[in-house]
N, C-alpha and C positions, 0 to 999 in steps of 0.2 A: 504494500500500500504506500501511498505517497506522503505519508506523514499527517494526514488529516485526522482530527480527533474522532475517536469512536467512543460514545458514551453508552454504557451497557447498564440496564436497570435489572438488578437481580444478581445474587451471589451464590446461586445453586450451581450444579455441574455445568449447565448450558452456559451460564454467564462466565464462569471461570474458563471454560474451554474457548469461548469466543474471545475473551481477553488474551488468552494464550496465543491464538492464531495471529491476532493483531500485533502483539508484542514480538512474536518470532519473525514477523515480516518487517519490523522496524517502525511500525506505526505507534501512535500514542493512544492508550486506552484508559478509560476511567470507569470504575464500577460504582454505581450508586445503589445503595440498598438500605432499607430500614429494618428488615427482618434478619433472622439468622441464616436463612437459606435452607434448602431442603436436604443437604448432605447428611446432617445429623438425624434425619428421619429414616435412614436406611443404612445397612451395613457397608455400602460402598461398592458392591459388585455391579458391573455393567452388563446388562442382559442384551442379547441380540434378538432372539425370538424363541420363547420358551414353549409356547403352546399353539396348536393350530386352531382353526375356528370351532372345532368340535371339543376343544379343551384337552386334547391329548398331548402329552409331552413330545417335543421335537428333539431329535438328536442332531440333525444337521441344519442349522439356521441359514448357512450360506445357500443351500439348495432351495430352501423355502423362499427366501427373498428374491432370488434370481428367476423364480417361476411364477411371479405375480405381476403380469403385465398391466393389470387394472389398478394395482396399488401404486401410489405416487413414488414410493421408495423402490418399486420393482424395476425401475429403469436403471438402477445402479448396478454396475457389473460386479462380479465377484472380486476382480482385481482391485476395483476402487474401494469396495468394502474392506478388503484386506489391508489396503494402504491406510485407511482411516483408523482401523483397529490398531495397526502397528504404530501409527503416530501416537495414539493414546498410551499404548503399552510402553513405548520408549520415553514418552513424556513422564509417565508415572515413575519410571526408574530414575530419571534425572531429578525428580522431586524427592525421591526417597521412599517410594511406595513399591515394594517388591511384588512382581507378578511372574508369569511364566516367561521362559527365555524366548518364546516365539508366540505368534498369534495362534490360539487354539483352532483346530479344525472342526471340533464337535463341541456340543454342550457337555458339561459335567453335571453332577448333582451336588447340591448343597444341603447340609443338615440344618433343619429349622429347630427353634426352641421346643417345638412339640414332638421332636423325634421323627419328623417326616422328611421326605426328600423332595426337593424342587430343583428344576434345571437352572443352570446359570452358565455364563460364558466367560467373561474376563473378571477375575476376582483377585484381590490382594492375597498374597501367600499366607497371611495369618488366618484366612478363612480355611476351614476344612472342607475340601471338595474331593470327590472321588469319581472315577470312571464307572466303577461298579462297587456295590456295597460289600463291606467285609466286617469282621468283628471289631468292636470299639470299646473303649473305656471312657465313661463320662464322669466328670468331677462335680460333686455336689458342694456348693458354696454355702456356708451358714447364712441363713436369713435372706437369701437372694430369691425373692418371689418370682423374678422374671424367668427363672430357669429351674424347673422341677426335674432334676436329673433322673429320678426313679421313673416318673411317668414318661419322660422322653425315651428312656431305655426300653420301656415296655412297648411303646409305639414303634420304635425302630425295629425291634425284634419281630413284631407282627407284620410290619410292612415289608421287611427285607428277608426275613428268615435267618438273619445273622445274629450272633450273640452280642449282647451289650450289657456290660456290668457297670456298677457304680462304686466309686470310692468317695468317702467323706473326709473332709479335713475340718479341723477345729477352728475356733475364732482367734484372731490375733489379740494381744493385750489391749490395743487401742481401738478395737472394734466397737461399733455402736449399732444397735438394732435398726436404726433408720438408714443405714448404708444401702445405697442403690448401686448399680453398675459403675456410675461415674465416680462415686466415692471410693469404691474398690479400686478403680483404675488409677486414680491419683495416689492412693496408698501404695499400690504396687509399683508406681514410678519412683518411690522413695527407696533409699537403701534399707530402711527398716522393713518395708514391705517385701522387698526381694529376698532378704535374709529369712524372713518368716516363711515365705512360700517354699523355699528350697528345703528348709528344716522340716516342714510338714511332709513334703513329698519323700524325704528320706525315711520317714517312719511308716509309710503305707506299703501294703503289699499289692503289687501290680501283676496283672495277667501278662504272660509273655507275648511280645510281638504285636500288641494291640495299640493303635493310635490313642494318645491321651488327649481328650477333648475337654476344654474349658468353656464356660460361657464367656462371651466376649467382654472381658474386663481386666485383661492382663497388662494394663497400662495405656496411657495416651501417648506419651512421648518416647518411652523406653521399652516398648513392647518387644521389639526384635531381640535385644540382649537378654531379656528375661526368658523368652521362649527358647533361645539357644541354651541358656543355663539349665532350664528345666529338662531339655532334651539330653544334655550331658549328664545330669544327675540321675535321670530315670532310664536312659537308654531307649527312649520311645520317641516316635514322631509326635510332635505337639501341634495342635490346631485349636481354633476357636469356633464357637457356634454363634453367629450373629443374633442379637437380641432385639426386642422391641425398642422403639425410640424412647429417650434419646440414644442413638446408636453410636457406640464408641468407634466402630470402624469408619463410619462416615465422618465423624468429628476428626479422627486422625488425618483422613485425606484432606479435609477442608483446611485444617491448620497448616499442613505441609504445602498444599497447593497455593494458598494465599501468601504464605511467606515467600515462596519462590516467585510469584507474580510481582510482589513488591520489590524484590531484587531486580526484576526486569524493568522496573520503572512504572508499573501499572499503579494508578492512584485509586484509593478507596475513599468514598465519601459516604457518610452516614446521613440519610435523609429519606423522606417519603415524598414520592412524586405526587403532584396535585394537578398538573396541567402540561400538555404538550402544545406549545404555540407553533405558529407557522415557522418554516425554515428550521425545524428541528431544534427549538429552544425548549429545554426541560425546565419546568418551574417546580420548585419544592414547596412543601407546606410552610417552611420558614421564610419564604419569599425569595430565596436564592434562585437565580436564573443561570442555567448552564447551557451555553451554546454547543452544538455538536455538529461535526462534519457528517456523521452518521449516527443514528439513534437505533439501538437494538433493545428489544424487549425480551428479556430472558426471565419472565415473571410467571412461573407456573401458577401463582396465586395460592400455593399450598400454605404458606406462612404469611400471607398478606404483604407481599413485596411492594405494594403501592399501586400496581396497574394490573388489571385483568384484561386479556384479549378475548372478546366475546365472539361467538360464531358468526354474527352478522358483520364483523369487522370493526365495530366501535370499541373504544377503550373506556373502562370505568374504574373508578377508585375501588380498590378491593375491600375496603371497610365500609365506606359510605354508600357505594353503589352509584355515585354521581358520574355522569359521562364527562370525560376529560379530553376527548379527542377521537381520532378515527385512523384506521389504517386503510382508508379509502374503501374499496370493495373487495370481496373475496376473490374476484377475478384478477384484481391487481395484486392481492396478497399472494395468490398462488396456493396450491394445495399443500405445498411443503412449508408454508408459513413465511415466505420471504417475498419481498417486492423489489423490483428493479427500477422503480420510478423515483424521481427526486422528491424530497420532503415528505416521504412516507416512511414511518417507522417499520423496522424489520422485526418479526417475531420468531424466536427460536425456542427449542426445548421440547420436552416429552409431551406437552399438552397440545401441540399443533400437528398438522399433517393428517387429520382425520383418523388418528390411531387411538387405540384403547390399551395403553400400556399395562394397566392393572389386570386386564383380562388376558392379554397375549404375552405379557412379559417381554416387551420390546422397547422399553423406555430408553435404555442405553443406545440402541440403534437409532431411534428417532432423534435423540440429542445429537449424535454424530452427524446424521444425515442433514438435519436442518441447519446446524452450525456451519458445517463445511459448505453447504449450498449458499447460505447467506454470506459467508466470507468471500466465496468466489464472486457473488453478485457485487459486493462492495469493491473488490479488487478490479472487476471489470468496469464498474462505474468510474473509479478513479483513473484507470488507464484511458478511458474515453475522454474524461475531462482534461487529462494531461495533453492528449493529442489535439484537443480543441484550443 
């Protein structure tokens, strides 16, 4: 891009990815957000396509997407999908989020807090995923209502036919009954917490050769060193089971991604959008006016990011419901949620593109697709402006 400012409303995965593409090209990006963003609502795995229209699990999402000529994302080639996924995988490695050494070719299965299996595609390595189910050991954490290890083990055995046993550990001296996963995670980031965990695991009896699975609470900043130490002490593969929000895995990704973006020069502004004036001037509720060379709406509306993109193309305040602007018409917006006309905001994220991510498990793919398409549209617009 030619250095024009891109103002992005929303700090969820779509907003952070859009800012990444702008920063990598040498452009200037600003993220405006009032809410936390949606990453802490989920563990952080990016799904491609988990289920077909009949609700049956899909093994090969590449094949599904490239056989859907009537779906707006069906025009994307397998090579292009692979390139987008590889960009995200390599980006996460630069940020400090470990994933697979190459883009997966198939979906794997992720263990849920209920002991059931669900498909997933690209997941951080702290997640426990498997190509096929096998025996496991689940760790019961005192007082942690988000993860009932015994019930999860029973469900897992019924669903997979594989053995699942449970080990229990005691409470640390500083434990309080009100501790939730985030309190446990901050505790295990401390030297006291790590020492306590390793001492506990030296005292328990483990079944041979079974992965040792914890609820996702093994730290926020220091999870990888602790998991490595646990693996060395127990001689077992160590993984985590993502829990309900606030999700520690998503929080880890957000913190690392935002720190990295700030080092690339991306600016973060806290504020709630109240109006989009002509010529892409964003007006905040505090009266601040932010001019933008391009304005991108990455506001799924899940946490009230300030602007909701409605089906008829108008924009409304996510709390008051008042109309604050328009993305012109859906024919201008395009089925992928991006427009190539001047002075029209661009919408990206899992909530655009006529998709149903909660039903089909394709939120990660829709984010990749809309963000890359929108970025290409902006780059094309800038190139044409430069020629003129």
